[in-house]
C-alpha positions in Angstrom: 112.7 153.0 -53.3 111.1 155.7 -51.3 112.6 159.1 -51.9 112.4 161.6 -49.1 113.3 165.2 -49.8 114.0 167.0 -46.5 115.3 170.5 -46.4 116.8 171.7 -43.1 116.9 175.6 -43.3 118.5 176.5 -40.1 121.5 179.0 -40.5 124.3 178.8 -38.0 124.7 182.5 -38.3 123.2 185.3 -40.2 125.3 187.0 -43.1 127.5 189.7 -42.0 125.5 192.9 -41.5 122.1 191.0 -41.6 119.6 190.2 -39.0 119.6 186.9 -37.3 117.5 184.3 -39.2 114.4 183.2 -37.4 114.4 179.7 -36.2 112.0 177.3 -37.8 109.3 176.1 -35.3 106.6 173.5 -35.7 103.6 173.0 -33.5 103.8 169.3 -32.9 100.2 168.9 -31.8 97.2 167.3 -33.4 94.2 169.3 -34.7 91.2 167.7 -36.4 88.7 168.5 -39.1 85.2 166.8 -39.3 85.2 164.4 -42.2 89.0 164.0 -42.4 90.1 160.5 -43.3 93.4 158.7 -43.8 94.1 155.1 -44.5 97.5 153.4 -43.4 99.4 150.3 -44.2 101.0 148.6 -41.4 103.4 145.7 -40.8 104.9 144.5 -37.6 107.3 141.6 -37.2 107.6 140.1 -33.6 110.2 137.7 -32.1 108.8 136.0 -28.9 111.0 134.6 -26.1 112.2 131.1 -26.9 110.9 131.1 -30.4 113.0 131.3 -33.6 110.1 131.9 -36.0 108.7 135.4 -36.3 105.1 136.4 -36.1 104.1 139.1 -38.7 100.9 141.2 -38.6 99.9 143.3 -41.5 96.9 145.1 -42.9 95.2 148.4 -43.3 93.5 150.8 -40.8 91.4 153.8 -41.8 90.9 156.6 -39.3 88.1 159.0 -40.0 87.2 162.0 -37.9 83.4 161.7 -37.2 83.1 164.9 -35.2 85.3 167.4 -33.4 85.1 167.9 -29.7 86.4 170.5 -27.2 89.3 168.3 -26.4 89.9 166.8 -29.9 87.7 164.6 -31.9 85.8 161.3 -32.1 87.7 159.1 -34.6 86.3 156.0 -36.2 88.8 153.2 -36.9 87.9 150.6 -39.4 90.2 147.7 -40.6 90.7 145.7 -43.7 93.0 142.9 -45.1 94.4 142.2 -41.5 96.6 139.1 -41.7 98.9 137.2 -39.4 101.8 134.9 -40.5 103.8 132.5 -38.3 107.0 131.1 -39.7 106.2 132.3 -43.2 102.7 130.5 -43.2 99.3 132.2 -43.0 97.6 132.2 -39.6 94.2 133.5 -40.7 91.9 135.5 -38.4 88.4 134.2 -37.8 87.0 137.5 -38.9 88.3 141.1 -39.5 88.5 143.4 -36.4 85.3 145.4 -35.9 85.1 149.2 -36.3 85.2 151.3 -33.2 85.0 155.0 -32.3 87.1 156.7 -29.6 87.8 160.3 -28.6 91.2 161.5 -29.4 93.2 164.3 -27.9 95.8 167.0 -28.9 98.6 164.5 -28.2 97.2 162.4 -31.1 96.1 159.5 -28.9 92.7 158.2 -27.9 92.0 159.5 -24.4 91.3 156.0 -23.1 94.5 154.5 -24.7 95.9 151.8 -22.6 92.7 151.2 -20.6 90.2 148.4 -20.8 88.0 150.7 -22.8 90.5 150.8 -25.6 91.6 147.1 -25.4 90.2 144.6 -27.7 91.2 141.0 -27.4 89.7 140.1 -30.8 91.7 142.9 -32.5 95.4 141.9 -32.8 96.3 145.4 -34.0 94.6 147.4 -31.3 97.1 150.0 -29.9 98.5 151.0 -33.2 97.6 154.6 -32.2 100.8 154.9 -30.1 102.7 155.8 -33.3 100.5 158.9 -33.7 101.6 160.4 -30.4 103.0 164.0 -30.3 104.5 166.1 -27.6 101.7 168.7 -28.0 104.3 171.4 -28.0 105.8 174.0 -30.3 109.4 172.7 -31.1 112.2 174.5 -32.9 114.1 172.7 -35.6 117.1 170.8 -34.2 115.8 171.1 -30.6 115.1 168.1 -28.3 111.9 167.8 -26.3 110.3 165.7 -23.5 106.7 165.0 -22.6 104.4 162.8 -20.6 101.0 161.5 -21.3 98.7 159.6 -18.9 95.5 157.7 -19.0 93.9 156.0 -16.1 96.0 152.8 -16.6 99.0 153.8 -18.7 101.8 156.3 -18.6 103.8 157.3 -21.7 107.1 159.2 -21.3 108.6 160.5 -24.5 111.9 162.0 -25.6 112.4 163.3 -29.1 114.0 165.7 -31.5 112.7 167.7 -34.4 115.3 166.8 -37.2 114.0 168.3 -40.3 111.1 169.6 -42.3 110.3 168.9 -46.0 108.1 166.8 -48.3 107.1 163.2 -48.0 104.2 161.4 -49.7 102.8 164.7 -51.1 102.7 166.3 -47.7 104.9 168.9 -45.9 106.1 167.1 -42.8 108.2 167.3 -39.7 110.7 164.6 -39.3 111.0 163.6 -35.6 113.1 161.0 -33.8 111.1 159.5 -30.9 111.9 157.4 -27.9 109.0 156.3 -25.8 108.5 154.3 -22.6 105.0 152.9 -22.1 104.3 151.8 -18.6 101.0 150.1 -17.9 99.9 149.9 -14.3 99.3 146.2 -14.4 101.8 145.1 -17.0 105.5 145.3 -17.9 106.8 148.5 -19.5 108.0 148.6 -23.1 110.2 150.9 -25.2 109.8 152.3 -28.6 112.5 153.8 -30.8 111.5 155.2 -34.2 111.4 157.9 -36.7 108.1 159.6 -37.4 106.9 162.1 -40.0 104.0 164.4 -39.1 102.1 166.8 -41.2 103.3 170.3 -40.2 99.7 171.9 -40.4 97.6 169.5 -38.4 100.0 166.9 -36.8 98.5 164.0 -38.7 100.9 160.9 -38.9 102.3 160.3 -42.4 104.8 157.5 -41.6 106.6 155.8 -38.6 109.2 153.2 -38.7 111.2 151.7 -35.9 111.4 149.1 -33.1 109.8 148.0 -29.8 111.2 145.9 -26.9 109.9 144.5 -23.7 111.1 141.9 -21.3 109.7 140.0 -18.3 110.2 136.7 -16.4 106.5 136.0 -17.0 107.0 136.1 -20.7 110.2 134.0 -20.4 112.5 136.8 -21.7 112.6 139.4 -24.3 110.1 140.3 -27.0 111.2 142.5 -29.9 109.4 143.9 -32.8 110.1 146.0 -35.9 107.3 148.0 -37.5 106.4 150.1 -40.4 103.3 152.3 -40.4 102.7 154.6 -43.4 99.8 156.4 -45.1 98.1 155.0 -48.2 99.2 157.4 -50.9 96.6 159.0 -53.3 96.5 157.4 -56.6 
């Protein structure tokens, strides 16, 4: 079982005669360092309209900062052990997804996320970067926030709350509840609800877990998915 130790250090009032305690504030924005690398394990289980059996995708993605840029960094994504299962049986890929490098911004997303430049029909896990999104704001502990992110073809509207800070997987993290609505210009919108943990120094994602739902007549109804995305811990 994963043990998460989170300490919420906000005082409702200062002791009598004392000064008011300063509120804890976290800069929920992504900063990058050349050479920084992090591997993640991911698993997503989807239920498609009209189908009782689930489709499960799992594997590992490694994001490495190739170089920093004025707006963020160029990040190389590589993949390994990517698998698909349908109804409990393997549905093997012809080959593993190819590596690719995209420029990421302070919101923690590739700047071309949701566009043709970022899509890859041969990569069933393209788009996992959405779990890394941040409001790019300083947020006080216990406070709610809103933000909007846009690319040429996609709009992401987010609502969240900074719940706590503490330790998870050997890192000091901010625990954040997130609700996102992703609205592609040429496709149906989808909604994410999840809990994410971000490194408090640089905004790097440590773990995200939650659900996704979208619905359309063209798909024949509602698609739902549950996901877990977490860093590979140092051994």
